[in-house]
N, C-alpha and C positions, 0 to 999 in steps of 0.2 A: 516500608516505602508506600507513599501515597500515589497509587497508579493514576488517579484522576488528575492530579496536579502535574504528573509527568516527571518531576524532579530533573528536568533538563533532558529527558529522553523522548524518543519518538519511536513508534512501531511503524515499520515501513517494509515495502517489498523491494528486494534488491537481488542482484545476481549472486550466485554461489562463488565464494572465494573472497579473500581480503580486499582485492582491488577490482573486483568484478562489478559490472553494471548490468542492470536488467536488459539493456539493449543487446547484450550478448546472448540472451536466451532466445530460443528459436521454436518455431512450429513449421515442420516440413510436411507438405501435402496434407495439412490438417491434422497431423499427428503431433500431439503436445509433447514437449520434452521437459523433464523435471530439472530445470537448471536455475531455479530461483528459490528464494527463501524469504519468509517473513521474519524480520529480526527486530530487536529492541536495541537501539544505539543512542549515544549522545547526539542531540540535535545538531550541534555545531560540527560534529564529525561527519554527519550525513550531508549537510549542505556545503561543507568545506568553505571555499571562497566564493561560492555562487550566491546569487540573490534568491531569497525565498519569500514567497507570498502565500497568504492564506486564500484558498479558493473555495468558498462556500456558495458559489453562484447558483447551484441547484436547489438551495434552500427555498427559493422563490417558487419552485415548481413541485418539489417533493417534500414529504414530511420526514424530518430527520428524527433519529432516535435521541434519547436523552444522553448526555455526555458519558455517564457511567456505563450505559449500554454500548455506546460506540467503542469505548475502551475495552470492554469485556469481549466484544465481537473480534476486535483486533488481537487481543491476547489469546483468544481461543484458536487463532490461525497461526500462531508462532510455529515456525518449522518449515519443512519443505513445501514448495508451492508449484503447482503445475502452471506454467506460464505460456501464454500465447499473445503475441502483439495485437491480434485482432479480437480475440474472445476473452482473454483473461490477463490483462496487463495491470500496471500499478494503479491506473485510474479506475479500472474495474474494481480492484481491491478496496480502494478508498471509498468509492461509491457504495460498495456492498457494506462496508463497516458503518457508514453514516446513514444510508437510506434503505439498505436491504436490497439494492438493485445492482446487478452487474451491468453498469452503464459507463461508456467512455465516449466523450466527444472527440477524442484524438483520432478515432478510426472512422 
């Protein structure tokens, strides 16, 4: 498999369980709960009937890794993930893979 081309797959952060969403993961009083996972799934399974857009807006501000390194960083994180909506959400994960920064404009 050519990981760099993706073969129709995407590595993403999601909630644990078949129909789970990351929004179901929680942080209570600053204590992180391990209720998320980084997985590799078919792109169209992940987006379902939703609209998907590429957001590389931070490229203007931060230096991004080469594509092969971004994919390697994401692959290295496959498995359980400590999730926090404020400190460690899906945007933090994507920013870390691309720029090496735990950064989210959502919070």
